[in-house]
MARZAKE-201731 format. One record per residue (C-alpha): residue number from 1; x, y, z; residue in three letters. Coordinates in steps of 0.1 Angstrom, whole numbers, plus 5000, padded with zeros to 4 digits. Example, Ala and Ser with C-alpha at 12.3 -4.5 7.8 and 13.67 -1.06 7.14 Angstrom:
     k      x      y      z     r
     1   5123   4955   5078   ALA
     2   5137   4989   5071   SER
# end
This chain:
     k      x      y      z     r
     1   4933   4956   4815   MET
     2   4921   4953   4851   LYS
     3   4940   4976   4875   ILE
     4   4940   4965   4911   ILE
     5   4954   4986   4940   ALA
     6   4966   4966   4970   ILE
     7   4966   4990   5000   ALA
     8   4978   4986   5036   ALA
     9   4998   5004   5062   VAL
    10   5036   5002   5061   THR
    11   5046   4965   5065   ALA
    12   5010   4955   5061   GLY
    13   5018   4930   5034   GLY
    14   5013   4950   5001   LYS
    15   5045   4940   4984   THR
    16   5043   4903   4995   THR
    17   5007   4901   4983   VAL
    18   5014   4919   4950   VAL
    19   5044   4896   4943   SER
    20   5024   4865   4949   ALA
    21   4994   4877   4929   LEU
    22   5017   4886   4900   LYS
    23   5031   4851   4899   ASP
    24   4996   4836   4899   ARG
    25   4976   4858   4876   LEU
    26   4980   4854   4838   PRO
    27   4997   4883   4820   ASN
    28   5001   4904   4851   ALA
    29   5025   4933   4858   ALA
    30   5031   4953   4889   SER
    31   5041   4988   4899   LEU
    32   5054   4995   4934   HIS
    33   5049   5029   4952   PHE
    34   5082   5025   4971   ASP
    35   5102   5024   4938   ASN
    36   5094   5060   4931   TYR
    37   5105   5094   4944   SER
    38   5076   5119   4944   PHE
    39   5076   5157   4946   LYS
    40   5057   5167   4977   GLY
    41   5066   5135   4995   GLU
    42   5057   5138   5032   VAL
    43   5087   5138   5056   LEU
    44   5069   5149   5088   ASP
    45   5038   5129   5093   PHE
    46   5028   5147   5125   SER
    47   5027   5180   5106   GLU
    48   5010   5164   5076   TRP
    49   4982   5150   5099   LEU
    50   4978   5184   5117   SER
    51   4974   5200   5082   GLU
    52   4946   5177   5072   GLY
    53   4964   5146   5059   ALA
    54   4958   5153   5022   ASP
    55   4973   5125   5002   VAL
    56   4972   5147   4971   ASN
    57   5004   5165   4984   VAL
    58   5023   5137   4968   TRP
    59   5027   5144   4931   ASP
    60   5022   5110   4916   LEU
    61   5029   5120   4880   SER
    62   5057   5094   4876   PRO
    63   5034   5066   4888   LEU
    64   5005   5079   4866   LYS
    65   5028   5080   4836   ALA
    66   5039   5044   4842   ASP
    67   5002   5033   4845   ILE
    68   4994   5050   4812   GLU
    69   5025   5033   4796   ARG
    70   5013   4999   4809   MET
    71   4978   5005   4795   ILE
    72   4990   5016   4761   SER
    73   5014   4987   4756   CYS
    74   4985   4963   4756   GLY
    75   5005   4934   4769   ARG
    76   4989   4928   4802   TYR
    77   4955   4916   4815   ASP
    78   4962   4927   4851   PHE
    79   4982   4956   4866   LEU
    80   4987   4953   4903   LEU
    81   4996   4984   4922   LEU
    82   5015   4981   4955   ASP
    83   5001   5014   4966   TYR
    84   4990   5028   4999   PRO
    85   4962   5052   4990   PHE
    86   4936   5032   4971   GLY
    87   4909   5056   4957   TYR
    88   4920   5085   4979   GLN
    89   4945   5101   4955   HIS
    90   4930   5122   4927   ASP
    91   4957   5114   4901   MET
    92   4953   5076   4904   ILE
    93   4916   5070   4914   ARG
    94   4901   5069   4879   ASP
    95   4925   5042   4867   TYR
    96   4915   5018   4894   LEU
    97   4891   4990   4888   ASP
    98   4894   4975   4923   CYS
    99   4910   4984   4956   CYS
   100   4918   4958   4982   ILE
   101   4928   4969   5016   PHE
   102   4948   4945   5037   ILE
   103   4938   4953   5073   ASP
   104   4969   4943   5091   THR
   105   4968   4949   5129   PRO
   106   4993   4977   5137   LEU
   107   5012   4955   5162   ASP
   108   5019   4929   5135   ILE
   109   5029   4956   5109   ALA
   110   5053   4972   5135   MET
   111   5069   4938   5143   ALA
   112   5073   4931   5106   ARG
   113   5088   4965   5100   ARG
   114   5113   4961   5128   VAL
   115   5123   4926   5117   LEU
   116   5125   4937   5080   ARG
   117   5141   4972   5083   ASP
   118   5161   4971   5115   MET
   119   5180   4938   5113   LYS
   120   5213   4955   5120   GLU
   121   5200   4982   5143   ALA
   122   5213   4988   5178   ALA
   123   5189   4985   5207   ALA
   124   5190   5023   5211   ASP
   125   5179   5028   5175   GLU
   126   5150   5003   5180   ILE
   127   5139   5021   5212   ARG
   128   5141   5054   5193   CYS
   129   5120   5040   5165   GLU
   130   5094   5027   5190   MET
   131   5092   5062   5206   GLU
   132   5087   5078   5172   THR
   133   5060   5053   5164   TYR
   134   5041   5060   5196   LEU
   135   5044   5098   5194   THR
   136   5040   5105   5157   SER
   137   5038   5075   5134   ALA
   138   5010   5056   5150   ARG
   139   4985   5084   5145   PRO
   140   4993   5084   5107   ALA
   141   4988   5046   5106   TYR
   142   4954   5048   5124   THR
   143   4944   5077   5101   HIS
   144   4952   5055   5071   MET
   145   4933   5026   5084   VAL
   146   4903   5048   5091   LYS
   147   4902   5066   5058   TYR
   148   4917   5043   5032   HIS
   149   4901   5011   5045   LEU
   150   4866   5027   5043   SER
   151   4872   5038   5007   ALA
   152   4882   5003   4995   SER
   153   4861   4979   4976   ASP
   154   4872   4949   4996   ASN
   155   4890   4944   5029   VAL
   156   4911   4913   5038   ILE
   157   4921   4905   5073   ASP
   158   4959   4910   5073   GLY
   159   4963   4887   5103   SER
   160   4953   4856   5083   LYS
   161   4979   4832   5069   GLU
   162   4995   4845   5036   LEU
   163   4980   4817   5015   GLU
   164   4945   4826   5028   ASP
   165   4951   4863   5020   ILE
   166   4963   4854   4985   ILE
   167   4934   4831   4979   SER
   168   4909   4857   4990   GLU
   169   4925   4884   4968   ALA
   170   4925   4860   4938   MET
   171   4889   4853   4943   ASP
   172   4881   4891   4945   ILE
   173   4902   4899   4914   ILE
   174   4889   4871   4892   LEU
   175   4852   4873   4903   ASN
   176   4845   4910   4907   ASP
# end
């Protein structure tokens, strides 16, 4: 089984790309980071950054167990991980055959997040979210781009059309 991590910032396109790849790859399964609750999950990203931004504070045991379960079942040729850390997390790194980072410009990711997550939000809530982004969330995003992108096997421009991103990812997965 080939295990591929699709990494990006929040709203960078991970879930959309993983879903499309799963539909196109034969015998593919997927696991999604956002479907889990992890011990050590970071709640204050400013504090986390000031303490060194160690992704290993997340205890990814439930995800690791599911990866091992998928490997042992022997039913799949591909396992796609909708997963932000790529090779950076010690618990998952050795399972990965390939890490693709979708380098989505932060303004596009923020616009997608507001459109996706704040459909019913009042203007004051959106303004508060923008303030939080500028004061504390943006540094976490820029950190991720700097460290996770550089540790990936392949980088795809996240400002491309979705079909172009999917095509490029398919080419990487099938030809690497």
